[in-house]
C-alpha positions as CSV (number, residue, x, y, z in Angstrom):
1,X,-27.5,1.8,13.6
2,X,-26.7,1.9,9.9
3,X,-25.0,4.7,7.8
4,X,-25.8,4.8,4.1
5,X,-22.8,6.2,2.5
6,X,-20.5,6.8,-0.6
7,X,-17.2,5.3,0.8
8,X,-14.9,8.2,-0.3
9,X,-17.2,11.1,0.6
10,X,-15.9,13.9,2.7
11,X,-19.6,14.4,4.0
12,X,-19.5,10.6,5.0
13,X,-16.3,11.4,6.9
14,X,-17.8,14.3,8.7
15,X,-20.7,12.2,10.1
16,X,-18.3,9.2,10.6
17,X,-15.9,11.3,12.6
18,X,-18.5,12.1,14.9
19,X,-19.8,8.8,15.4
20,X,-16.4,7.5,16.0
21,X,-15.6,10.5,18.5
22,X,-18.7,9.4,20.6
23,X,-17.6,5.6,20.2
24,X,-21.0,4.9,18.7
25,X,-21.0,1.4,17.0
26,X,-22.7,1.6,13.6
27,X,-22.8,-0.3,10.3
28,X,-21.6,1.6,7.3
29,X,-23.5,0.4,4.1
30,X,-21.8,1.5,0.8
31,X,-24.4,2.0,-1.9
32,X,-24.1,2.1,-5.5
33,X,-24.3,5.6,-7.3
34,X,-27.2,6.1,-9.4
35,X,-29.2,3.1,-8.0
36,X,-28.7,4.6,-4.6
37,X,-31.6,7.1,-5.2
38,X,-34.1,4.1,-5.1
39,X,-32.7,3.2,-1.7
40,X,-32.3,6.7,-0.3
41,X,-35.8,7.8,-1.5
42,X,-37.3,5.3,1.2
43,X,-36.0,7.3,3.9
44,X,-35.5,10.8,2.8
45,X,-37.0,13.6,0.6
46,X,-33.5,14.1,-1.0
47,X,-31.3,11.4,-2.9
48,X,-28.1,12.5,-1.1
49,X,-26.1,10.7,1.5
50,X,-25.0,10.0,4.0
51,X,-28.4,8.7,5.8
52,X,-28.3,7.5,9.3
53,X,-30.9,4.7,10.1
54,X,-31.5,4.4,13.8
55,X,-34.4,2.1,14.4
56,X,-37.5,3.9,13.1
57,X,-35.5,7.3,12.6
58,X,-33.8,8.1,9.3
59,X,-31.6,11.2,9.2
60,X,-30.4,12.6,6.2
61,X,-27.4,15.0,5.8
62,X,-24.0,15.0,7.6
63,X,-25.0,18.1,9.8
64,X,-28.4,16.9,10.5
65,X,-26.9,13.6,11.6
66,X,-24.6,15.4,13.9
67,X,-27.5,17.4,15.6
68,X,-29.3,14.0,16.1
69,X,-26.1,12.3,17.8
70,X,-25.5,15.4,19.8
71,X,-29.0,15.2,21.3
72,X,-29.2,11.6,21.7
73,X,-25.6,10.8,22.7
74,X,-24.5,14.0,24.6
75,X,-21.3,12.6,26.0
76,X,-18.2,13.9,24.1
77,X,-20.2,16.9,23.1
78,X,-18.9,18.9,20.0
79,X,-21.6,21.3,19.7
80,X,-21.1,24.8,21.6
81,X,-23.7,25.5,24.1
82,X,-23.4,29.1,24.3
83,X,-25.8,30.9,22.1
84,X,-23.0,33.3,20.5
85,X,-20.5,30.3,19.9
86,X,-23.5,28.0,18.7
87,X,-24.5,30.6,16.0
88,X,-20.9,31.1,15.0
89,X,-20.4,27.3,14.7
90,X,-23.5,26.7,12.8
91,X,-22.8,29.4,10.3
92,X,-19.2,28.3,9.8
93,X,-20.1,24.7,9.2
94,X,-23.0,25.6,6.7
95,X,-20.6,28.2,4.9
96,X,-17.7,25.8,4.5
97,X,-19.7,22.6,3.5
98,X,-20.5,24.6,0.6
99,X,-17.4,26.9,-0.2
100,X,-14.9,24.1,0.7
101,X,-16.9,20.9,0.5
102,X,-19.0,21.5,-2.7
103,X,-16.2,23.3,-4.6
104,X,-13.3,20.7,-4.2
105,X,-15.7,18.1,-5.2
106,X,-16.4,20.0,-8.4
107,X,-12.9,20.6,-9.0
108,X,-11.7,16.9,-8.5
109,X,-14.7,15.6,-10.6
110,X,-13.8,17.7,-13.4
111,X,-10.4,15.7,-13.9
112,X,-11.0,12.4,-12.2
113,X,-14.2,11.3,-14.1
114,X,-11.8,10.5,-16.9
115,X,-10.4,7.7,-14.9
116,X,-13.2,5.1,-14.3
117,X,-10.8,2.7,-12.4
118,X,-10.1,5.3,-9.8
119,X,-13.6,6.4,-9.5
120,X,-14.8,2.8,-9.2
121,X,-12.3,2.3,-6.5
122,X,-13.8,5.4,-4.6
123,X,-17.3,4.4,-4.8
124,X,-17.1,0.6,-4.5
125,X,-14.2,0.0,-2.4
126,X,-15.8,-2.5,0.1
127,X,-18.2,-3.8,-2.4
128,X,-18.2,-7.3,-4.0
129,X,-16.7,-8.0,-7.4
130,X,-20.2,-8.5,-8.9
131,X,-21.0,-4.9,-7.7
132,X,-17.8,-3.6,-9.0
133,X,-18.5,-5.2,-12.5
134,X,-22.0,-3.5,-12.5
135,X,-20.3,-0.1,-11.6
136,X,-18.0,-0.6,-14.7
137,X,-21.2,-1.4,-16.8
138,X,-23.0,1.5,-15.6
139,X,-20.3,4.0,-15.6
140,X,-20.8,5.8,-19.0
141,X,-24.1,6.9,-17.7
142,X,-22.9,7.6,-14.2
143,X,-20.1,9.6,-15.6
144,X,-22.6,11.9,-17.5
145,X,-24.9,12.1,-14.5
146,X,-22.1,13.2,-12.1
147,X,-20.7,15.5,-14.8
148,X,-24.0,17.2,-15.2
149,X,-24.7,17.4,-11.5
150,X,-21.4,18.3,-10.0
151,X,-19.0,19.5,-12.8
152,X,-21.3,21.2,-15.3
153,X,-18.7,23.2,-17.3
154,X,-15.0,24.5,-17.5
155,X,-16.3,27.8,-16.4
156,X,-18.1,26.6,-13.3
157,X,-15.0,24.6,-12.3
158,X,-12.8,27.8,-12.6
159,X,-15.3,29.8,-10.6
160,X,-15.4,26.8,-7.9
161,X,-11.5,27.1,-7.7
162,X,-11.6,30.9,-6.9
163,X,-14.4,30.4,-4.2
164,X,-12.4,27.4,-2.8
165,X,-9.3,29.7,-2.5
166,X,-11.1,32.5,-0.9
167,X,-12.6,30.3,1.6
168,X,-9.2,28.7,2.4
169,X,-8.0,32.1,2.9
170,X,-10.7,32.9,5.4
171,X,-9.9,29.7,7.4
172,X,-6.1,30.7,7.3
173,X,-7.1,33.9,9.0
174,X,-8.9,32.2,11.8
175,X,-6.2,29.6,12.7
176,X,-3.4,32.3,12.5
177,X,-4.7,33.6,15.8
178,X,-5.9,30.3,17.4
179,X,-5.6,26.5,17.7
180,X,-9.3,25.9,16.7
181,X,-11.9,27.6,14.6
182,X,-13.9,28.6,17.6
183,X,-11.1,29.5,20.0
184,X,-9.4,27.0,22.3
185,X,-11.9,24.1,22.1
186,X,-12.1,21.2,19.7
187,X,-15.6,21.5,18.0
188,X,-17.7,20.2,15.2
189,X,-16.7,23.0,13.2
190,X,-13.1,21.7,13.1
191,X,-14.2,18.2,12.2
192,X,-16.4,19.8,9.4
193,X,-13.7,21.8,7.9
194,X,-11.2,19.0,8.3
195,X,-13.4,16.7,6.7
196,X,-14.3,18.9,3.8
197,X,-10.5,19.2,3.1
198,X,-9.7,15.5,3.4
199,X,-10.0,15.1,-0.3
200,X,-7.2,17.6,-0.7
201,X,-5.0,16.7,2.1
202,X,-5.5,12.9,2.3
203,X,-4.3,12.7,5.9
204,X,-2.9,9.4,7.0
205,X,-5.3,9.0,9.8
206,X,-8.4,9.2,7.4
207,X,-10.2,5.6,7.4
208,X,-10.4,5.5,3.7
209,X,-7.5,3.8,2.2
210,X,-6.3,6.4,-0.2
211,X,-2.8,5.0,-0.4
212,X,-4.0,1.7,-2.1
213,X,-4.7,3.6,-5.2
214,X,-2.4,6.2,-6.9
215,X,-4.0,9.4,-8.2
216,X,-4.0,8.9,-11.9
217,X,-4.1,12.6,-13.1
218,X,-0.9,14.8,-13.3
219,X,-2.9,17.9,-12.8
220,X,-4.6,16.7,-9.6
221,X,-1.2,15.4,-8.3
222,X,0.0,19.0,-9.1
223,X,-3.0,20.5,-7.3
224,X,-2.4,18.4,-4.1
225,X,1.3,19.3,-4.3
226,X,0.6,23.1,-4.6
227,X,-1.3,23.0,-1.2
228,X,0.8,20.6,0.5
229,X,2.5,23.4,2.6
230,X,-0.5,25.6,2.9
231,X,-1.0,26.7,6.6
232,X,-4.7,25.4,6.4
233,X,-3.3,22.0,5.0
234,X,-0.8,21.7,7.9
235,X,-3.7,22.5,10.3
236,X,-5.8,19.8,8.9
237,X,-3.0,17.3,9.4
238,X,-2.6,18.3,12.9
239,X,-6.3,18.2,13.6
240,X,-6.4,14.6,12.2
241,X,-3.3,13.7,14.0
242,X,-4.6,14.8,17.3
243,X,-8.3,14.1,17.0
244,X,-8.9,11.5,14.5
């Protein structure tokens, strides 16, 4: 079983967390951004990652991968079985993948794209020196592509910040009343939301070696600091401590 990924991705972390939770052996394959479209298109209709390859099966998207794993490996199940809780779980996961996951990506890229060494570290951490050199050569083109796809404009980033904070407030309301997002049971909703926020919280249990590379942008550091004591950030750290 192989998993095509961008090493730093919070969507990769979401799929990887469930694989690890189920003790499934897999081989993560870091692929080069830009060139990844050629590879991924062999297996899926979209160009996004992660993509799970299991024999003749190719499953694209973190939620779809979890669905597949839950069906094939039912031990250590994370998906609720009751109809009402299942519906709530699916709705929450889909909503927060967008409102937290997409928006934090947009907010961070808006600043960090100006630091090619840091972006190269995020995308090529496990790769050879040759591939890291190729990334550096391609970066001017990649930067424009990433900006046009995920950042777009200052106005869009400002809107993303508002939507992100609103989503965070919604999560805070839930966890103020209970330990987990769906009550007293750890589910895929918790792994999903914690993964989406891992880029902001940088929990020590996260498999990516964030500590090896200092965040180069003062405004991003300030962003991290401003959320450090937020109740949801504390919840994420506890989820990682207890379940990762």
